[in-house]
The first five atom37 places (N, CA, C, CB, O) and aatype in JSON, in Angstrom:
{
  "aatype": [20, 20, 20, 20, 20, 20, 20, 20, 20, 20, 20, 20, 20, 20, 20, 20, 20, 20, 20, 20, 20, 20, 20, 20, 20, 20, 20, 20, 20, 20, 20, 20, 20, 20, 20, 20, 20, 20, 20, 20, 20, 20, 20, 20, 20, 20, 20, 20, 20, 20, 20, 20, 20, 20, 20, 20, 20, 20, 20, 20, 20, 20, 20, 20, 20, 20, 20, 20, 20, 20, 20, 20, 20, 20, 20, 20, 20, 20, 20, 20, 20, 20, 20, 20, 20, 20, 20, 20, 20, 20, 20, 20, 20, 20, 20, 20, 20, 20, 20, 20, 20, 20, 20, 20, 20, 20, 20, 20, 20, 20, 20, 20, 20],
  "atom_mask": [
    [1, 1, 1, 1, 1],
    [1, 1, 1, 1, 1],
    [1, 1, 1, 1, 1],
    [1, 1, 1, 1, 1],
    [1, 1, 1, 1, 1],
    [1, 1, 1, 1, 1],
    [1, 1, 1, 1, 1],
    [1, 1, 1, 1, 1],
    [1, 1, 1, 1, 1],
    [1, 1, 1, 1, 1],
    [1, 1, 1, 1, 1],
    [1, 1, 1, 1, 1],
    [1, 1, 1, 1, 1],
    [1, 1, 1, 1, 1],
    [1, 1, 1, 1, 1],
    [1, 1, 1, 1, 1],
    [1, 1, 1, 1, 1],
    [1, 1, 1, 1, 1],
    [1, 1, 1, 1, 1],
    [1, 1, 1, 1, 1],
    [1, 1, 1, 1, 1],
    [1, 1, 1, 1, 1],
    [1, 1, 1, 1, 1],
    [1, 1, 1, 1, 1],
    [1, 1, 1, 1, 1],
    [1, 1, 1, 1, 1],
    [1, 1, 1, 1, 1],
    [1, 1, 1, 1, 1],
    [1, 1, 1, 1, 1],
    [1, 1, 1, 1, 1],
    [1, 1, 1, 1, 1],
    [1, 1, 1, 1, 1],
    [1, 1, 1, 1, 1],
    [1, 1, 1, 1, 1],
    [1, 1, 1, 1, 1],
    [1, 1, 1, 1, 1],
    [1, 1, 1, 1, 1],
    [1, 1, 1, 1, 1],
    [1, 1, 1, 1, 1],
    [1, 1, 1, 1, 1],
    [1, 1, 1, 1, 1],
    [1, 1, 1, 1, 1],
    [1, 1, 1, 1, 1],
    [1, 1, 1, 1, 1],
    [1, 1, 1, 1, 1],
    [1, 1, 1, 1, 1],
    [1, 1, 1, 1, 1],
    [1, 1, 1, 1, 1],
    [1, 1, 1, 1, 1],
    [1, 1, 1, 1, 1],
    [1, 1, 1, 1, 1],
    [1, 1, 1, 1, 1],
    [1, 1, 1, 1, 1],
    [1, 1, 1, 1, 1],
    [1, 1, 1, 1, 1],
    [1, 1, 1, 1, 1],
    [1, 1, 1, 1, 1],
    [1, 1, 1, 1, 1],
    [1, 1, 1, 1, 1],
    [1, 1, 1, 1, 1],
    [1, 1, 1, 1, 1],
    [1, 1, 1, 1, 1],
    [1, 1, 1, 1, 1],
    [1, 1, 1, 1, 1],
    [1, 1, 1, 1, 1],
    [1, 1, 1, 1, 1],
    [1, 1, 1, 1, 1],
    [1, 1, 1, 1, 1],
    [1, 1, 1, 1, 1],
    [1, 1, 1, 1, 1],
    [1, 1, 1, 1, 1],
    [1, 1, 1, 1, 1],
    [1, 1, 1, 1, 1],
    [1, 1, 1, 1, 1],
    [1, 1, 1, 1, 1],
    [1, 1, 1, 1, 1],
    [1, 1, 1, 1, 1],
    [1, 1, 1, 1, 1],
    [1, 1, 1, 1, 1],
    [1, 1, 1, 1, 1],
    [1, 1, 1, 1, 1],
    [1, 1, 1, 1, 1],
    [1, 1, 1, 1, 1],
    [1, 1, 1, 1, 1],
    [1, 1, 1, 1, 1],
    [1, 1, 1, 1, 1],
    [1, 1, 1, 1, 1],
    [1, 1, 1, 1, 1],
    [1, 1, 1, 1, 1],
    [1, 1, 1, 1, 1],
    [1, 1, 1, 1, 1],
    [1, 1, 1, 1, 1],
    [1, 1, 1, 1, 1],
    [1, 1, 1, 1, 1],
    [1, 1, 1, 1, 1],
    [1, 1, 1, 1, 1],
    [1, 1, 1, 1, 1],
    [1, 1, 1, 1, 1],
    [1, 1, 1, 1, 1],
    [1, 1, 1, 1, 1],
    [1, 1, 1, 1, 1],
    [1, 1, 1, 1, 1],
    [1, 1, 1, 1, 1],
    [1, 1, 1, 1, 1],
    [1, 1, 1, 1, 1],
    [1, 1, 1, 1, 1],
    [1, 1, 1, 1, 1],
    [1, 1, 1, 1, 1],
    [1, 1, 1, 1, 1],
    [1, 1, 1, 1, 1],
    [1, 1, 1, 1, 1],
    [1, 1, 1, 1, 1],
    [1, 1, 1, 1, 1]
  ],
  "atom_positions": [
    [[-17.45, 5.81, 33.58], [-17.95, 4.89, 32.58], [-17.76, 5.5, 31.19], [-19.43, 4.56, 32.83], [-17.77, 6.72, 31.02]],
    [[-17.6, 4.61, 30.21], [-17.35, 5.09, 28.85], [-17.97, 4.15, 27.83], [-15.85, 5.24, 28.6], [-17.83, 2.93, 27.92]],
    [[-18.65, 4.73, 26.87], [-19.17, 3.92, 25.76], [-18.08, 3.55, 24.78], [-20.29, 4.67, 25.03], [-18.17, 2.55, 24.08]],
    [[-17.04, 4.36, 24.74], [-15.95, 4.14, 23.8], [-15.34, 2.75, 23.98], [-14.87, 5.22, 23.97], [-14.97, 2.1, 23.0]],
    [[-15.22, 2.3, 25.21], [-14.62, 0.99, 25.47], [-15.49, -0.16, 25.0], [-14.34, 0.85, 26.94], [-14.98, -1.27, 24.81]],
    [[-16.77, 0.06, 24.82], [-17.65, -1.02, 24.38], [-17.75, -1.1, 22.86], [-19.04, -0.82, 24.96], [-18.24, -2.1, 22.32]],
    [[-17.3, -0.07, 22.16], [-17.36, -0.06, 20.7], [-16.05, -0.59, 20.15], [-17.65, 1.37, 20.16], [-14.97, -0.19, 20.58]],
    [[-16.16, -1.49, 19.2], [-14.98, -2.08, 18.57], [-14.31, -1.08, 17.64], [-15.37, -3.35, 17.8], [-14.99, -0.36, 16.9]],
    [[-13.02, -1.03, 17.68], [-12.23, -0.11, 16.85], [-12.21, -0.6, 15.4], [-10.79, 0.02, 17.4], [-12.19, -1.81, 15.16]],
    [[-12.2, 0.32, 14.43], [-12.08, -0.1, 13.03], [-10.76, -0.84, 12.79], [-12.17, 1.11, 12.11], [-10.67, -1.69, 11.9]],
    [[-9.74, -0.51, 13.58], [-8.46, -1.2, 13.45], [-8.58, -2.67, 13.82], [-7.39, -0.52, 14.32], [-7.97, -3.53, 13.18]],
    [[-9.36, -2.98, 14.84], [-9.55, -4.37, 15.25], [-10.23, -5.16, 14.15], [-10.36, -4.44, 16.54], [-9.82, -6.28, 13.84]],
    [[-11.28, -4.6, 13.57], [-11.98, -5.28, 12.48], [-11.06, -5.47, 11.28], [-13.23, -4.48, 12.07], [-11.05, -6.54, 10.66]],
    [[-10.3, -4.45, 10.95], [-9.39, -4.52, 9.81], [-8.31, -5.59, 10.04], [-8.73, -3.15, 9.55], [-8.01, -6.37, 9.14]],
    [[-7.74, -5.62, 11.23], [-6.68, -6.58, 11.55], [-7.2, -8.02, 11.57], [-6.06, -6.25, 12.89], [-6.44, -8.95, 11.3]],
    [[-8.48, -8.21, 11.88], [-9.05, -9.55, 11.91], [-9.07, -10.21, 10.54], [-10.46, -9.5, 12.47], [-8.93, -11.43, 10.43]],
    [[-9.25, -9.43, 9.49], [-9.35, -10.04, 8.15], [-8.22, -9.63, 7.21], [-10.68, -9.66, 7.52], [-8.29, -9.89, 6.01]],
    [[-7.17, -9.01, 7.74], [-6.05, -8.56, 6.91], [-4.74, -9.09, 7.48], [-6.02, -7.02, 6.82], [-4.54, -9.1, 8.69]],
    [[-3.86, -9.51, 6.6], [-2.55, -10.01, 7.0], [-1.46, -9.3, 6.2], [-2.46, -11.55, 6.8], [-1.72, -8.74, 5.14]],
    [[-0.26, -9.33, 6.73], [0.9, -8.76, 6.04], [1.09, -9.5, 4.72], [2.19, -8.84, 6.93], [0.99, -10.73, 4.66]],
    [[1.37, -8.76, 3.66], [1.57, -9.34, 2.34], [0.34, -9.23, 1.45], [1.95, -10.78, 2.47], [0.43, -9.41, 0.23]],
    [[-0.8, -8.95, 2.05], [-2.02, -8.79, 1.27], [-2.01, -7.45, 0.55], [-3.27, -8.92, 2.16], [-1.29, -6.53, 0.93]],
    [[-2.82, -7.36, -0.5], [-3.0, -6.11, -1.21], [-4.3, -5.45, -0.76], [-3.0, -6.34, -2.73], [-5.26, -6.12, -0.39]],
    [[-4.3, -4.12, -0.81], [-5.48, -3.37, -0.43], [-5.61, -2.16, -1.35], [-5.42, -2.93, 1.07], [-4.61, -1.61, -1.82]],
    [[-6.83, -1.76, -1.59], [-7.09, -0.55, -2.36], [-7.45, 0.56, -1.39], [-8.23, -0.77, -3.41], [-8.07, 0.32, -0.35]],
    [[-7.06, 1.76, -1.74], [-7.37, 2.88, -0.87], [-7.23, 4.2, -1.6], [-6.48, 2.87, 0.34], [-7.05, 4.25, -2.82]],
    [[-7.32, 5.27, -0.81], [-7.24, 6.61, -1.37], [-6.22, 7.4, -0.57], [-8.63, 7.32, -1.35], [-6.2, 7.34, 0.66]],
    [[-5.38, 8.16, -1.28], [-4.39, 8.99, -0.62], [-5.12, 10.12, 0.1], [-3.35, 9.55, -1.65], [-5.89, 10.86, -0.52]],
    [[-4.88, 10.24, 1.41], [-5.57, 11.27, 2.19], [-4.69, 12.46, 2.53], [-6.1, 10.66, 3.46], [-5.16, 13.59, 2.58]],
    [[-3.39, 12.2, 2.75], [-2.47, 13.28, 3.1], [-1.11, 13.01, 2.5], [-2.37, 13.44, 4.62], [-0.71, 11.86, 2.32]],
    [[-0.39, 14.1, 2.21], [0.97, 14.02, 1.71], [1.89, 14.67, 2.73], [1.1, 14.71, 0.3], [1.56, 15.72, 3.29]],
    [[3.03, 14.04, 2.99], [4.05, 14.61, 3.87], [5.4, 14.48, 3.17], [4.07, 13.9, 5.28], [5.51, 13.78, 2.16]],
    [[6.42, 15.13, 3.69], [7.75, 15.05, 3.08], [8.29, 13.62, 3.1], [8.71, 15.97, 3.8], [9.07, 13.24, 2.23]],
    [[7.89, 12.84, 4.09], [8.42, 11.49, 4.27], [7.55, 10.4, 3.66], [8.6, 11.22, 5.72], [7.93, 9.23, 3.7]],
    [[6.39, 10.75, 3.08], [5.54, 9.74, 2.46], [4.11, 10.2, 2.29], [5.56, 8.48, 3.27], [3.8, 11.39, 2.39]],
    [[3.23, 9.24, 2.04], [1.81, 9.53, 1.81], [0.97, 8.62, 2.69], [1.43, 9.35, 0.31], [1.28, 7.44, 2.87]],
    [[-0.09, 9.19, 3.24], [-1.03, 8.41, 4.05], [-2.19, 7.96, 3.18], [-1.54, 9.24, 5.27], [-2.74, 8.74, 2.39]],
    [[-2.55, 6.7, 3.33], [-3.61, 6.1, 2.52], [-4.67, 5.5, 3.44], [-3.03, 5.01, 1.56], [-4.35, 4.75, 4.36]],
    [[-5.93, 5.83, 3.17], [-7.04, 5.24, 3.92], [-7.46, 3.97, 3.17], [-8.24, 6.25, 4.07], [-7.98, 4.04, 2.06]],
    [[-7.23, 2.81, 3.81], [-7.55, 1.53, 3.18], [-8.89, 0.97, 3.65], [-6.45, 0.53, 3.48], [-9.43, 0.04, 3.04]],
    [[-9.42, 1.52, 4.72], [-10.75, 1.17, 5.23], [-11.23, 2.37, 6.04], [-10.71, -0.16, 6.12], [-10.41, 3.18, 6.49]],
    [[-12.53, 2.51, 6.22], [-13.02, 3.65, 7.01], [-12.37, 3.68, 8.4], [-14.55, 3.59, 7.14], [-12.5, 2.73, 9.17]],
    [[-11.68, 4.77, 8.7], [-11.02, 4.92, 9.99], [-9.67, 4.25, 10.1], [-11.89, 4.39, 11.02], [-9.08, 4.26, 11.19]],
    [[-9.15, 3.67, 9.02], [-7.87, 2.96, 9.05], [-6.96, 3.54, 7.98], [-8.07, 1.44, 8.84], [-7.22, 3.42, 6.78]],
    [[-5.86, 4.18, 8.44], [-4.88, 4.75, 7.52], [-3.53, 4.1, 7.73], [-4.78, 6.27, 7.72], [-3.18, 3.69, 8.84]],
    [[-2.77, 4.03, 6.64], [-1.41, 3.53, 6.7], [-0.5, 4.48, 5.96], [-1.31, 2.11, 6.11], [-0.96, 5.38, 5.26]],
    [[0.81, 4.28, 6.13], [1.8, 5.16, 5.52], [2.58, 4.44, 4.44], [2.75, 5.7, 6.58], [3.07, 3.33, 4.64]],
    [[2.68, 5.08, 3.29], [3.62, 4.64, 2.25], [4.84, 5.53, 2.43], [3.0, 4.73, 0.76], [4.8, 6.72, 2.1]],
    [[5.92, 4.97, 2.96], [7.14, 5.75, 3.14], [7.69, 6.13, 1.77], [8.2, 4.96, 3.97], [7.48, 5.4, 0.8]],
    [[8.38, 7.24, 1.69], [8.91, 7.73, 0.42], [9.78, 6.65, -0.27], [9.73, 9.01, 0.64], [9.83, 6.61, -1.5]],
    [[10.44, 5.81, 0.5], [11.28, 4.75, -0.08], [10.44, 3.63, -0.69], [12.21, 4.18, 0.98], [10.98, 2.81, -1.44]],
    [[9.15, 3.57, -0.39], [8.27, 2.53, -0.91], [7.29, 3.05, -1.97], [7.49, 1.9, 0.23], [6.35, 2.34, -2.33]],
    [[7.5, 4.26, -2.45], [6.6, 4.84, -3.43], [6.84, 4.35, -4.85], [6.7, 6.33, -3.4], [5.9, 4.2, -5.63]],
    [[8.09, 4.1, -5.2], [8.4, 3.74, -6.58], [9.69, 2.95, -6.64], [8.51, 5.0, -7.45], [10.51, 2.99, -5.72]],
    [[9.86, 2.22, -7.74], [11.12, 1.52, -7.97], [12.21, 2.5, -8.4], [10.94, 0.41, -9.03], [13.4, 2.17, -8.35]],
    [[11.82, 3.69, -8.83], [12.75, 4.75, -9.2], [12.99, 5.66, -7.99], [12.2, 5.58, -10.41], [12.25, 5.6, -7.01]],
    [[14.02, 6.49, -8.06], [14.29, 7.45, -6.99], [13.19, 8.51, -6.97], [15.7, 8.11, -7.17], [12.81, 9.03, -8.02]],
    [[12.7, 8.81, -5.79], [11.62, 9.8, -5.63], [12.19, 11.04, -4.94], [10.42, 9.2, -4.82], [12.69, 10.96, -3.82]],
    [[12.11, 12.16, -5.61], [12.57, 13.42, -5.01], [11.47, 14.04, -4.16], [13.02, 14.41, -6.1], [11.73, 14.49, -3.04]],
    [[10.25, 14.08, -4.7], [9.11, 14.63, -3.97], [7.95, 13.64, -4.04], [8.69, 16.03, -4.55], [7.7, 13.04, -5.08]],
    [[7.27, 13.5, -2.95], [6.13, 12.57, -2.88], [5.07, 12.98, -3.9], [5.53, 12.55, -1.46], [4.46, 12.12, -4.53]],
    [[4.86, 14.27, -4.07], [3.83, 14.77, -4.99], [4.13, 14.42, -6.45], [3.71, 16.27, -4.85], [3.23, 14.51, -7.3]],
    [[5.35, 14.03, -6.76], [5.67, 13.59, -8.13], [5.07, 12.23, -8.43], [7.2, 13.55, -8.33], [4.9, 11.87, -9.6]],
    [[4.75, 11.45, -7.4], [4.25, 10.09, -7.58], [2.75, 10.0, -7.31], [5.0, 9.13, -6.66], [2.01, 9.43, -8.11]],
    [[2.3, 10.57, -6.18], [0.88, 10.52, -5.83], [0.41, 11.9, -5.38], [0.63, 9.48, -4.71], [1.2, 12.75, -4.97]],
    [[-0.89, 12.09, -5.47], [-1.51, 13.33, -5.02], [-2.68, 12.99, -4.11], [-1.98, 14.2, -6.24], [-3.22, 11.88, -4.18]],
    [[-3.08, 13.93, -3.27], [-4.22, 13.7, -2.4], [-5.46, 13.38, -3.23], [-4.48, 14.92, -1.49], [-5.75, 14.05, -4.22]],
    [[-6.18, 12.34, -2.81], [-7.38, 11.92, -3.52], [-7.14, 10.82, -4.54], [-8.0, 13.08, -4.2], [-8.1, 10.23, -5.03]],
    [[-5.88, 10.53, -4.88], [-5.58, 9.48, -5.85], [-5.97, 8.1, -5.31], [-4.08, 9.49, -6.21], [-5.67, 7.79, -4.16]],
    [[-6.63, 7.28, -6.13], [-6.86, 5.89, -5.73], [-5.57, 5.09, -5.97], [-8.07, 5.26, -6.51], [-4.93, 5.26, -7.01]],
    [[-5.21, 4.23, -5.05], [-3.99, 3.43, -5.17], [-4.24, 2.01, -4.71], [-2.85, 4.06, -4.36], [-5.14, 1.75, -3.91]],
    [[-3.44, 1.1, -5.23], [-3.43, -0.27, -4.73], [-2.07, -0.48, -4.08], [-3.7, -1.33, -5.88], [-1.04, -0.22, -4.7]],
    [[-2.07, -0.96, -2.86], [-0.84, -1.08, -2.08], [-0.71, -2.49, -1.51], [-0.82, -0.04, -0.96], [-1.68, -3.24, -1.41]],
    [[0.51, -2.81, -1.13], [0.77, -4.06, -0.42], [1.06, -3.72, 1.03], [1.96, -4.86, -1.07], [1.75, -2.74, 1.32]],
    [[0.53, -4.51, 1.95], [0.72, -4.27, 3.37], [2.05, -4.91, 3.79], [-0.47, -4.85, 4.21], [2.24, -6.12, 3.69]],
    [[2.97, -4.07, 4.26], [4.29, -4.53, 4.69], [4.33, -4.86, 6.18], [5.34, -3.49, 4.36], [4.97, -5.82, 6.58]],
    [[3.66, -4.05, 6.98], [3.63, -4.26, 8.43], [2.3, -3.75, 8.97], [4.82, -3.54, 9.13], [1.74, -2.77, 8.47]],
    [[1.79, -4.44, 9.99], [0.49, -4.09, 10.56], [0.58, -4.21, 12.08], [-0.64, -5.02, 10.0], [0.88, -5.28, 12.61]],
    [[0.3, -3.1, 12.78], [0.32, -3.08, 14.24], [-0.98, -2.43, 14.73], [1.58, -2.31, 14.77], [-1.02, -1.22, 14.93]],
    [[-2.05, -3.25, 14.93], [-3.33, -2.67, 15.32], [-3.32, -2.06, 16.71], [-4.39, -3.72, 15.25], [-4.14, -1.18, 16.99]],
    [[-2.44, -2.49, 17.59], [-2.39, -1.91, 18.94], [-1.87, -0.48, 18.88], [-1.49, -2.77, 19.86], [-2.43, 0.41, 19.51]],
    [[-0.8, -0.26, 18.11], [-0.25, 1.09, 17.95], [-0.98, 1.86, 16.85], [1.24, 1.02, 17.64], [-0.74, 3.06, 16.66]],
    [[-1.87, 1.18, 16.15], [-2.61, 1.76, 15.02], [-1.68, 2.32, 13.96], [-3.55, 2.87, 15.52], [-1.78, 3.47, 13.54]],
    [[-0.75, 1.45, 13.55], [0.21, 1.8, 12.51], [0.25, 0.72, 11.45], [1.61, 2.03, 13.1], [0.1, -0.47, 11.74]],
    [[0.45, 1.15, 10.22], [0.54, 0.21, 9.12], [1.5, 0.78, 8.08], [-0.87, -0.06, 8.49], [1.42, 1.95, 7.72]],
    [[2.42, -0.07, 7.61], [3.35, 0.31, 6.55], [2.85, -0.28, 5.25], [4.8, -0.16, 6.86], [2.51, -1.46, 5.18]],
    [[2.82, 0.56, 4.21], [2.31, 0.16, 2.91], [3.37, 0.36, 1.84], [1.05, 0.95, 2.56], [4.34, 1.09, 2.05]],
    [[3.19, -0.3, 0.69], [4.16, -0.17, -0.4], [3.47, -0.12, -1.76], [5.15, -1.32, -0.35], [2.63, -0.97, -2.08]],
    [[3.82, 0.87, -2.53], [3.46, 0.9, -3.96], [4.54, 0.21, -4.77], [3.25, 2.37, -4.46], [4.26, -0.39, -5.81]],
    [[5.77, 0.28, -4.29], [6.92, -0.3, -4.99], [6.76, -1.8, -5.17], [8.22, 0.01, -4.23], [7.11, -2.33, -6.22]],
    [[6.24, -2.49, -4.17], [6.06, -3.94, -4.25], [5.08, -4.3, -5.37], [5.57, -4.5, -2.92], [5.28, -5.3, -6.07]],
    [[4.04, -3.51, -5.53], [3.06, -3.75, -6.59], [3.71, -3.53, -7.95], [1.82, -2.82, -6.42], [3.53, -4.32, -8.87]],
    [[4.49, -2.43, -8.08], [5.17, -2.14, -9.34], [6.18, -3.21, -9.68], [5.85, -0.77, -9.27], [6.29, -3.63, -10.84]],
    [[6.94, -3.68, -8.69], [7.95, -4.71, -8.92], [7.3, -6.0, -9.43], [8.73, -4.99, -7.64], [7.82, -6.65, -10.34]],
    [[6.17, -6.36, -8.84], [5.47, -7.57, -9.28], [4.96, -7.42, -10.72], [4.28, -7.89, -8.34], [5.04, -8.36, -11.5]],
    [[4.46, -6.24, -11.06], [3.98, -5.99, -12.43], [5.13, -6.03, -13.42], [3.25, -4.64, -12.51], [4.99, -6.57, -14.52]],
    [[6.27, -5.45, -13.04], [7.43, -5.45, -13.92], [7.95, -6.87, -14.13], [8.54, -4.57, -13.34], [8.33, -7.24, -15.24]],
    [[7.97, -7.68, -13.07], [8.42, -9.06, -13.17], [7.48, -9.87, -14.07], [8.5, -9.71, -11.77], [7.95, -10.69, -14.87]],
    [[6.19, -9.65, -13.95], [5.22, -10.36, -14.8], [5.42, -9.97, -16.26], [3.77, -10.05, -14.35], [5.32, -10.82, -17.15]],
    [[5.69, -8.7, -16.51], [5.91, -8.23, -17.89], [7.18, -8.86, -18.47], [6.02, -6.7, -17.93], [7.2, -9.23, -19.65]],
    [[8.25, -8.98, -17.67], [9.48, -9.61, -18.13], [9.26, -11.09, -18.45], [10.58, -9.46, -17.07], [9.78, -11.6, -19.44]],
    [[8.49, -11.77, -17.61], [8.19, -13.18, -17.86], [7.39, -13.35, -19.15], [7.4, -13.78, -16.68], [7.64, -14.26, -19.93]],
    [[6.44, -12.46, -19.36], [5.63, -12.51, -20.58], [6.49, -12.3, -21.81], [4.52, -11.45, -20.53], [6.35, -13.01, -22.81]],
    [[7.38, -11.33, -21.76], [8.28, -11.05, -22.88], [9.2, -12.23, -23.14], [9.09, -9.78, -22.6], [9.42, -12.61, -24.29]],
    [[9.75, -12.82, -22.09], [10.64, -13.97, -22.23], [9.88, -15.16, -22.83], [11.26, -14.36, -20.86], [10.43, -15.88, -23.68]],
    [[8.65, -15.38, -22.41], [7.84, -16.48, -22.94], [7.55, -16.26, -24.43], [6.52, -16.61, -22.15], [7.6, -17.21, -25.22]],
    [[7.25, -15.03, -24.8], [6.98, -14.72, -26.22], [8.23, -14.93, -27.07], [6.47, -13.27, -26.36], [8.13, -15.45, -28.18]],
    [[9.39, -14.52, -26.57], [10.64, -14.71, -27.31], [10.95, -16.19, -27.46], [11.81, -13.99, -26.6], [11.42, -16.62, -28.52]],
    [[10.7, -16.98, -26.41], [10.95, -18.41, -26.48], [10.01, -19.07, -27.49], [10.77, -19.06, -25.09], [10.42, -19.97, -28.22]],
    [[8.77, -18.62, -27.54], [7.82, -19.17, -28.5], [8.21, -18.8, -29.92], [6.4, -18.67, -28.19], [8.01, -19.6, -30.84]],
    [[8.75, -17.6, -30.12], [9.17, -17.17, -31.46], [10.37, -17.97, -31.96], [9.51, -15.69, -31.44], [10.5, -18.18, -33.17]],
    [[11.24, -18.43, -31.05], [12.42, -19.19, -31.45], [12.06, -20.59, -31.9], [13.41, -19.25, -30.31], [12.83, -21.21, -32.63]],
    [[10.92, -21.11, -31.48], [10.54, -22.5, -31.81], [10.0, -22.62, -33.18], [9.54, -23.03, -30.85], [9.63, -23.71, -33.61]]
  ]
}
């Protein structure tokens, strides 16, 4: 007999109210050569692969984030059974850059009128 089987996993709770494409806030817990792990909920960590850290080329993960840094990420993939989640900082940066370009274009159009 086991009590563990009767207790709901934090991954199950997280997956119930989270979908791919949503944004989440978290804290960087570990750094590896291939990316950074972020805790987005108690007991739930995901990986930001080095290719998803920035819109620029990243040589070292520590150049972009450090352990303990608060970050906002976008959820790219979620697998609660395997307890894996792919996250992206690049998607957040791309959206911010696109919004800034739209704002600049709107201001230029208003100035021409």
